[in-house]
KEKE-3310 file (N, C-alpha, C; in steps of 0.2 Angstrom, whole numbers, plus 5000, padded with zeros to 4 digits):
npx = (4804:4803:4792:4798:4811:4812:4808:4818:4829:4826:4826:4839:4846:4842:4846:4860:4862:4858:4867:4880:4888:4899:4898:4900:4897:4884:4879:4881:4872:4859:4858:4862:4872:4888:4888:4875:4870:4878:4874:4860:4862:4869:4863:4849:4843:4845:4835:4823:4823:4830:4835:4838:4848:4858:4863:4867:4877:4887:4892:4896:4907:4915:4919:4926:4936:4944:4947:4960:4966:4959:4962:4976:4976:4970:4979:4990:4985:4983:4996:5001:5011:5007:5012:5022:5017:5024:5025:5032:5036:5030:5021:5005:4998)
npy = (5101:5083:5072:5060:5062:5072:5064:5054:5062:5067:5055:5050:5060:5059:5046:5048:5056:5047:5036:5041:5038:5037:5046:5038:5025:5027:5029:5017:5009:5015:5013:5023:5036:5043:5056:5060:5058:5067:5079:5079:5080:5092:5102:5100:5096:5108:5116:5109:5104:5114:5113:5099:5098:5106:5098:5087:5094:5096:5083:5079:5089:5084:5072:5076:5082:5072:5064:5063:5055:5043:5040:5038:5026:5017:5016:5011:4998:4993:4991:4983:4969:4952:4941:4927:4910:4897:4881:4871:4872:4867:4856:4850:4836)
npz = (3932:3933:3942:3946:3946:3956:3967:3967:3970:3983:3990:3988:3995:4008:4010:4010:4021:4031:4029:4026:4015:4001:3985:3974:3979:3982:3969:3963:3971:3968:3955:3945:3937:3943:3940:3939:3953:3959:3953:3957:3971:3973:3964:3962:3974:3983:3978:3981:3994:4005:4018:4020:4010:4015:4025:4018:4010:4020:4022:4010:4008:4019:4013:4002:4008:4013:4003:3997:4006:4004:3991:3992:4000:3992:3982:3989:3993:3980:3975:3985:3990:3991:4004:4000:4000:4008:4004:4009:4022:4038:4034:4032:4039)
capx = (4807:4799:4791:4802:4818:4812:4808:4825:4834:4825:4828:4846:4848:4840:4851:4867:4862:4858:4873:4886:4891:4901:4894:4901:4893:4877:4877:4880:4866:4853:4858:4863:4879:4890:4886:4868:4870:4881:4869:4854:4863:4871:4859:4842:4841:4844:4828:4818:4823:4836:4837:4842:4853:4863:4866:4871:4883:4892:4894:4900:4913:4919:4921:4930:4942:4948:4948:4967:4968:4956:4966:4982:4974:4968:4985:4994:4982:4984:5003:5004:5013:5005:5017:5022:5016:5029:5021:5037:5036:5025:5017:4999:4997)
capy = (5094:5077:5070:5054:5065:5075:5058:5051:5067:5067:5048:5050:5065:5056:5041:5051:5058:5041:5031:5045:5034:5041:5047:5032:5020:5028:5029:5010:5006:5017:5012:5029:5038:5047:5063:5061:5058:5073:5084:5078:5083:5099:5107:5099:5096:5114:5119:5105:5104:5117:5110:5093:5100:5109:5092:5083:5098:5095:5077:5080:5092:5080:5067:5080:5084:5066:5060:5062:5049:5037:5038:5035:5019:5013:5015:5006:4991:4990:4988:4979:4962:4947:4936:4920:4905:4892:4875:4866:4873:4865:4852:4847:4828)
capz = (3934:3933:3949:3948:3948:3963:3972:3968:3973:3990:3993:3988:4000:4015:4011:4011:4028:4035:4029:4025:4010:3995:3979:3970:3982:3981:3962:3962:3974:3965:3948:3941:3937:3948:3938:3941:3960:3961:3951:3961:3978:3973:3961:3962:3981:3986:3976:3983:4001:4007:4025:4019:4006:4019:4029:4013:4008:4025:4021:4004:4010:4022:4009:3998:4012:4015:3997:3996:4010:4001:3985:3994:4003:3986:3978:3993:3992:3973:3974:3991:3988:3995:4006:3997:4005:4008:4005:4012:4029:4042:4030:4035:4038)
cpx = (4802:4798:4796:4809:4818:4812:4815:4830:4833:4827:4836:4849:4847:4845:4858:4867:4862:4864:4880:4891:4894:4897:4894:4897:4886:4874:4876:4873:4859:4853:4859:4870:4881:4888:4879:4867:4872:4876:4863:4856:4865:4867:4852:4839:4840:4837:4822:4817:4830:4839:4841:4848:4859:4867:4870:4877:4889:4896:4899:4907:4918:4923:4927:4937:4947:4949:4955:4969:4965:4960:4973:4981:4973:4975:4990:4991:4983:4991:5006:5005:5011:5011:5017:5021:5021:5026:5026:5037:5030:5019:5011:4999:5000)
cpy = (5089:5075:5064:5057:5068:5069:5055:5055:5067:5060:5048:5054:5062:5050:5043:5053:5052:5037:5035:5041:5039:5041:5041:5026:5021:5027:5021:5007:5009:5016:5018:5031:5042:5055:5065:5062:5065:5079:5084:5082:5090:5104:5106:5100:5103:5118:5116:5105:5107:5114:5104:5094:5102:5103:5088:5087:5096:5088:5076:5083:5088:5075:5070:5081:5078:5062:5059:5056:5043:5035:5035:5028:5015:5011:5010:4999:4988:4987:4984:4972:4957:4943:4930:4915:4899:4885:4870:4866:4871:4861:4849:4839:4824)
cpz = (3935:3940:3951:3949:3955:3969:3973:3971:3981:3993:3993:3994:4007:4016:4013:4019:4033:4035:4028:4020:4005:3989:3975:3973:3981:3974:3960:3965:3971:3958:3943:3941:3942:3947:3940:3949:3962:3959:3955:3968:3978:3969:3962:3969:3984:3984:3979:3991:4004:4014:4024:4014:4010:4023:4024:4011:4013:4024:4015:4005:4014:4018:4004:4002:4014:4008:3995:4000:4007:3995:3987:3997:3997:3982:3982:3992:3985:3972:3980:3988:3993:3997:4002:4002:4003:4010:4009:4019:4032:4037:4034:4034:4042)
residu = (MET:HIS:ASP:TYR:ILE:LYS:GLU:ARG:THR:ILE:ARG:ILE:GLY:LYS:TYR:VAL:VAL:GLU:THR:ARG:LYS:THR:VAL:ARG:MET:ILE:ALA:LYS:GLU:PHE:GLY:VAL:SER:LYS:SER:THR:VAL:HIS:LYS:ASP:LEU:THR:GLU:ARG:LEU:PRO:GLU:ILE:ASN:PRO:GLU:LEU:ALA:ASN:GLN:VAL:LYS:GLU:ILE:LEU:GLU:TYR:HIS:LYS:SER:ILE:ARG:HIS:LEU:ARG:GLY:GLY:GLU:ALA:THR:ARG:LYS:LYS:TYR:GLN:VAL:GLU:PRO:ALA:ILE:ASP:GLU:THR:ALA:ASN:PRO:VAL:GLY)
# end
């Protein structure tokens, strides 16, 4: 494994523990794909730093356990109807 991959993996692992952000958020911030972040955290990190990997694993499991709630919230927001603004009521001026 290349040194830059090891360094990125450790940086991402520490960042997950500090911020508890999702894989998607981290992928955006680090400029890599979700697949890369996931592979770094689940496959590479246990080989490099098992203790950090266990902390990350707990966070990832938590995110997995609530993903159905996040999905439901996203769908609700997507289809939420904005209230129409009535410009004739209470005119300013």
